[in-house]
C-alpha positions as CSV (number, residue, x, y, z in Angstrom):
1,M,20.4,-0.9,-7.6
2,E,20.0,-3.4,-10.4
3,H,18.3,-6.0,-8.2
4,P,17.1,-4.5,-4.9
5,V,16.4,-6.9,-2.1
6,I,12.6,-7.1,-1.3
7,R,11.5,-8.4,2.1
8,P,8.8,-7.9,4.7
9,V,9.1,-4.7,6.8
10,A,10.3,-5.5,10.3
11,A,9.9,-3.1,13.3
12,R,13.6,-2.1,12.8
13,D,12.6,-0.8,9.3
14,L,10.0,1.7,10.5
15,P,12.3,4.7,10.0
16,L,12.9,3.6,6.4
17,L,9.1,2.9,5.8
18,D,8.3,6.3,7.3
19,T,10.7,8.1,5.0
20,A,9.4,6.3,2.0
21,L,5.7,7.0,2.8
22,R,6.6,10.7,3.5
23,A,8.2,10.8,0.0
24,L,5.0,9.3,-1.5
25,S,2.8,11.8,0.3
26,K,5.1,14.6,-1.0
27,D,4.8,13.2,-4.6
28,L,1.0,13.2,-4.3
29,G,0.7,16.6,-2.5
30,D,-0.9,14.9,0.5
31,A,-0.6,15.8,4.2
32,H,1.3,13.2,6.2
33,P,0.2,13.0,9.8
34,A,1.4,9.4,10.2
35,D,4.6,9.0,12.1
36,I,6.8,6.1,13.3
37,K,4.7,5.7,16.5
38,F,1.5,5.3,14.4
39,L,3.2,2.9,12.0
40,A,4.5,0.8,15.0
41,E,1.1,0.6,16.6
42,A,-0.8,-0.1,13.3
43,G,1.7,-2.6,11.9
44,F,3.2,-4.3,15.0
45,G,0.5,-3.9,17.7
46,P,-1.7,-6.7,19.0
47,T,-3.8,-6.7,15.9
48,P,-1.7,-5.5,12.9
49,A,-3.7,-3.4,10.5
50,F,-1.2,-3.7,7.6
51,H,1.6,-5.6,6.1
52,A,4.4,-4.0,4.1
53,L,7.3,-5.0,1.9
54,I,10.4,-2.9,1.4
55,A,12.9,-2.9,-1.5
56,L,16.4,-2.0,-0.4
57,S,19.0,-0.7,-2.8
58,D,21.5,-0.9,0.1
59,P,20.9,-1.9,3.8
60,D,20.1,1.7,4.8
61,K,18.1,3.0,1.8
62,A,14.6,2.1,0.7
63,C,14.1,2.4,-3.0
64,A,10.4,1.2,-2.9
65,V,7.7,0.1,-0.5
66,I,4.2,-1.4,-0.7
67,V,1.7,-1.3,2.2
68,F,-1.3,-3.6,2.0
69,S,-4.0,-5.3,4.1
70,P,-6.6,-8.1,3.8
71,V,-9.9,-7.3,2.1
72,L,-13.0,-9.5,1.9
73,S,-15.5,-9.7,-1.0
74,T,-18.7,-11.6,-0.4
75,T,-19.7,-10.9,-4.0
76,L,-16.6,-12.6,-5.2
77,A,-16.6,-15.2,-2.4
78,A,-12.9,-14.4,-2.1
79,T,-10.3,-12.7,0.0
80,G,-7.9,-10.2,-1.6
81,L,-5.5,-7.5,-0.7
82,Y,-6.0,-3.8,-0.7
83,I,-2.9,-1.8,-1.7
84,S,-3.0,1.4,0.4
85,D,0.5,2.7,-0.7
86,L,2.9,1.9,-3.4
87,W,6.0,4.1,-3.8
88,V,9.1,3.7,-6.0
89,A,11.9,6.2,-5.8
90,E,12.2,8.3,-8.9
91,E,15.7,6.9,-9.7
92,A,14.2,3.3,-9.5
93,R,11.2,3.9,-11.7
94,G,10.8,2.2,-15.1
95,K,12.8,-0.9,-14.0
96,G,10.0,-3.2,-13.1
97,L,10.2,-2.7,-9.3
98,G,6.6,-1.6,-8.9
99,R,5.4,-4.7,-10.7
100,R,7.8,-6.9,-8.5
101,L,6.4,-5.4,-5.3
102,L,2.8,-6.0,-6.4
103,L,3.7,-9.6,-7.3
104,E,5.5,-10.1,-4.0
105,A,2.6,-8.6,-2.0
106,A,0.1,-10.8,-3.9
107,T,2.2,-13.9,-3.2
108,F,2.5,-13.0,0.5
109,A,-1.2,-12.4,0.8
110,E,-2.1,-15.6,-1.1
111,T,0.1,-17.6,1.3
112,R,-1.2,-15.9,4.4
113,W,-4.9,-15.5,3.8
114,G,-5.6,-17.1,0.4
115,A,-5.9,-13.8,-1.5
116,N,-6.8,-14.1,-5.1
117,F,-7.5,-10.5,-6.1
118,L,-6.0,-7.0,-5.7
119,K,-7.8,-3.8,-5.1
120,L,-6.4,-0.2,-5.0
121,V,-7.4,3.4,-5.5
122,V,-5.5,5.7,-7.9
123,Y,-5.7,9.5,-7.5
124,N,-7.3,11.2,-10.4
125,G,-4.3,13.6,-10.5
126,S,-1.8,10.7,-11.0
127,P,-1.9,9.9,-14.7
128,D,1.5,8.1,-14.7
129,A,0.3,5.8,-11.9
130,R,-2.9,5.1,-13.8
131,K,-1.0,4.2,-17.0
132,F,1.2,1.9,-14.9
133,Y,-1.8,0.0,-13.5
134,D,-3.5,-0.1,-16.9
135,R,-0.4,-1.7,-18.4
136,L,-0.6,-4.4,-15.7
137,G,-4.2,-5.2,-16.6
138,F,-6.1,-3.4,-13.7
139,S,-9.5,-2.3,-14.7
140,V,-12.0,0.3,-13.4
141,R,-15.0,-1.0,-11.5
142,T,-17.8,1.0,-13.0
143,D,-20.4,-0.7,-10.8
144,E,-19.0,0.8,-7.6
145,T,-18.0,4.2,-6.2
146,T,-15.5,4.7,-3.4
147,L,-17.1,6.4,-0.5
148,F,-15.3,7.7,2.6
149,L,-16.4,8.6,6.1
150,N,-13.7,10.7,8.0
151,K,-13.1,10.7,11.7
152,D,-15.7,13.5,12.3
153,G,-18.3,11.6,10.4
154,L,-17.4,8.4,12.3
155,D,-17.7,10.2,15.6
156,A,-21.1,11.6,14.4
157,L,-22.2,8.1,13.4
158,K,-21.3,6.8,16.9
159,G,-23.5,9.5,18.4
160,Q,-26.5,8.3,16.3
161,T,-28.1,5.4,18.3
């Protein structure tokens, strides 16, 4: 696993992507209602909502994945990429694979939609992830707060006309 192959996720890779994302959810203590059908529709439907790259230690085993999508900032007058998921298998950690995936995703997004910044969220209970991103030069935006409206809230909003 010295130099895993990194490439875009294809529909045939959905079982590998699903397995990796389930491992990430387990690592974070998250629920994981997403399944292969959801990933297929969201990533390979008429309007794909995400892009993903996979690192393969052999043809049948993912050792890392990154899932990302376009994001627009009018205050920066720029497009970027939002990293929704980054997972590296425990046995592959500490070897630069997370950094390589971020770089490959940024290059992919720059080529596809001119992205020139990266945005992500780190769980407060993930100090190792925070240290990783700090080492790479990520900074905390103190001028903004992440807010979230779940499905129930969105349904309620739809009812408010």
